[in-house]
N, C-alpha and C positions, 0 to 999 in steps of 0.2 A: 762861298757862300755872304748873301749879304746878311747883314746885322740881325733884320727883324724878320726877317723869313728863320736866322738863323733861332732864335728867340721864344719863335710859334715852337720852331719844334722841340726844343728844351721843354719848354712850358708843356707841350701835347705828353712827351715822356715821360717829365715827372709827375702829373698827375694819374697817370697810368700804374709809372711803380710805385710811385709812394703809397695808391691804393692797394698794390696787391703785399707789400711788403708789410703795411702795416694792417690788413683785412684779413689775409690770409698765412702771411710768414712767421709775424711777430714773435707764438709764441713754439712754432718749430724752427725756424731759425735760432732762439735761445737757446731750446733745447738740445741741438744738433754743434751749436759754435760756444758753447759757457765755459770758458776761459779753461784749457787745457793747463796753463800754465802752473805752474804751485809757487806759495809761501812757504817758506819756513814760519813756524807759527813759536812753538814751547814743542817741554818735554814733558811726558808723564810718564807714571808704572805700566807696565805692557799689562797690558786684561786679556784675558780667554776672546779668542779672533784675532788678535791685533794681526796683521799683516807682519812677516817678520823680516820681511825686510824696511822694515821702517826703522829697528831699532839703532840705538845708537850707545853704540858697542865704547864707546870714552865713559861715558856716564854711569851705561852698566859696570864699566871698569872701578870707577871710581867706590855707587854706592852697591857693590858687592849682589844687584838684584837688578833683573832688565829694565828701561825705562828704552820706552818710543816716542821719534821724533813726531808731531802735529805738525797737520799743513789746511794750510789755507786756501782753495781756490781765488783765483786772480781774477776775480769778473772782467774788469778790465781788457779788453781783446784789443790785435790794432789787423786789418784786415787788408794784405795787397792783393791786389787787380793785377796781374800779369796776363796784358790785349794783346793778342794775337793782330796786328795793325797790316801782313803781310799781302802781297795780289789776290789772294784767291780765295776770302773774303766777300769780293766783289762775286763772287757767283751765285743764283738765284735762278731755279725755274719754276717759280712759282709767284706772288708779288710781295714775296719777304727773303730779301736776299737775308746771308747770315752777317753781315755785318748789320745789320739791323739788328735781326733776335740776337747776337752779342751783346750792344747797344745798351737793346733792354734786359739781358740777366742780369748785363754790371747793374745796373740802372738802380735794379731791385736788390741786390745786394749790399749796394751806398745804403738805401732807402735803411734797411733792415741792419745792418750795423751799427749807424746812426741812432735808429731808437732803441739801439743793444746798449748805447753810451760806449762803441769801442769808433778805434778810429779806424780811419781810409786812407788808403794812397794807391797809387797806377803804375804800372811796367809798361807801355807799351814798348811791343818789337814786333819786330823782323825778323833780317840773318844781321840787326843791327839790334842796342839799345835805341830804341830815336824816342821816349823821351819818360823822363821819371817825374809820378809827381809824390810828395813826401807827402807817409800819412798823417791825418790830421783830422781835426770831429767839425760839424757844424755843417750850416744847410748854404752857404755861397759857396763850401768846398763843393759838397757834392753837384753843385749845380755848373759848376767851372771843370766838373770830371765828367760830363753828362757831356756839354758844348766842347767838348776835345773828344769823345768819342761820337758825336757825329762828325763837325768838323774837321774831324786829323788828317791832314795827308803825309802820311811816309816818303820819307828820301828811298828808301830800298822799297821791294818787293819782291825777295824769297822771305826763309820761312829760317830760324833755327832755335828751339823753345830752350835747346841744353842751353846756349850761351847768355839769355832770360834766366834760365832758374840758377846759374852761376853768378849775376849779375844779385836778384834778390839773396843769397845767403851771402854777398860780400856786401852788398847796400843796408840789409836790417840785421841788425844785432842780435836785437829784442824774439825769442820767438815768435812766430806768427804768423793765423790761415788765412794760405795763399791758397788762393784760385786762379788755376789756367784757363780762362777763356779760347777756344782753337779749333780751327778745326783736327787740328793735330796731321796735315799733308806735311813730313819735314821729312827729307832723306840723310841731315843725319841719324846713324844708327847707337848714339850713345844715348839716348834719349833712358832711358833705363837706369842706368850709372847715374846720369844726371839728378832723375827723379828720386833716388836711394839716396842720395846728399842731401840733397833740398830738403827728406819729409823724414831725416837725422837734425836735422836742426828745425824743422818751420813743419808744421802741421800743414801737409801738402791737398787740395782738394784738385780732380781735374775735372773741367763740364767739357764733353763734344760736339761742336759743331758742326751737323750736315746738311745734305742736301740730297732727297732719293734720287736726284738726275745721275748723282755720283755715284751710286751704288750699282748703276746701269744702262750698258746705252742703249737708247732705243733705235731698232730699225726703219734711218731714213736715208739712206743711200750716203753716199758722197758728202761732207761737211765738212767748213773751211774752221780750223779749231784754232784759240790763240790761248799759249799756255800765260797765265792772269801774273803768274811769278817772273814766267822768263823772257815770257814779252812776243818768243816765235810764236811761227801762225804756220800749222801741217792741216795736209787733207788726210782724214779718216774714213773709210770707206765701212759707215755701221751698217750696213749689209750685208754683210761680211762676216759670216757665223765664227770666223776665226780668230776676227779682231775685237769681237764681239766677250768669245770665251774667253777671249784671255786679256782682254777687258775686266771682267769679273771675278780671274783668276787673281789680279795685281788688288784691288779690291776687297777683297777674300781674307789674301793672303795681308793685306796693312791691318785691318782689323782685327786680326789673329793679333799679332805684334803688339798691336798698342794694348789688345787685355789682357797681357801676359804679361807687359813693362807695369801696368797698371797693377794686380793681379802679386805679381812677384814684390813689389815696390809698398805694398801694404795700403798706396793711393787710395782713395774712395776719389770713384767717377761717375759721370752716368752722359750717356749719347743722347745730343737732343738734333731733332728733325727739324726743319726749318718748316715743313707743311703741318704742321703737331705742335697742340700746346703746349710751349715750354713749364706751363704751370705746374704742369704734373708730372713734367720729369724731376721738376725743384724738387718738387714734394715730395716724390719716391727720395733721393738720394738727403731728405732732412729729416727724414723717420730714419733712413739705414742707418744715418748718424745719428741722431736722437734713442736709436734703441740700443746702441752698443753699452 
């Protein structure tokens, strides 16, 4: 993309998403992601109502009366965005491709993080790690991230979320909040296990982007379709009730498996439809988190 055109796009997204994060999400983001890391501060004598899990048994034994550890919340967070750049993000039946929605949501989260004095980093992934941007603060860092979101061309087209989660766990040593932004169309059946491992070390959040047309095939006769991830073409008879039924069954089954993976691993997630306003979906996610 030409540099001037790219800068215009960056500026447009910056104005929209910075405004959203400042005017709508500021308080919600802060209460939803308020530094889950707890730093040890001091010990004091046990008081009625204290959590017995915080008893310091060494100090208690020394003084022969119960003492508890006091923790302070670590305000500064590291936020990581794991962004799916595989071929399927280029799908879109409205004027909004999945790629565009992913870009805007990532930018909103980046501006919200910076306003909260958090560091932000990005992992772009397909079926390999395409690019790693280490976490940093600052507006110029965010503008670089937005520029990459708009203009990044991956080497590979397929998807492997498990590999991205493993990379996160190895690359980021300190506990962070990590958003996986993807359509979660991935043939790898290790997702639940990988989410579980990543969530035991980090605070994982799933943001799943989908298009209404992916949920149901319209009856429009013979259609030549291209698999965005493999590049293969095939003719599909969409007028066949059996074909539409099989596709619909696949979609329902995939949703069920995803829902189960997130629920069983305790990972908060939200579904975002490209034809609807993502603001509402993000607010639902933030409020759900803030009420915990």
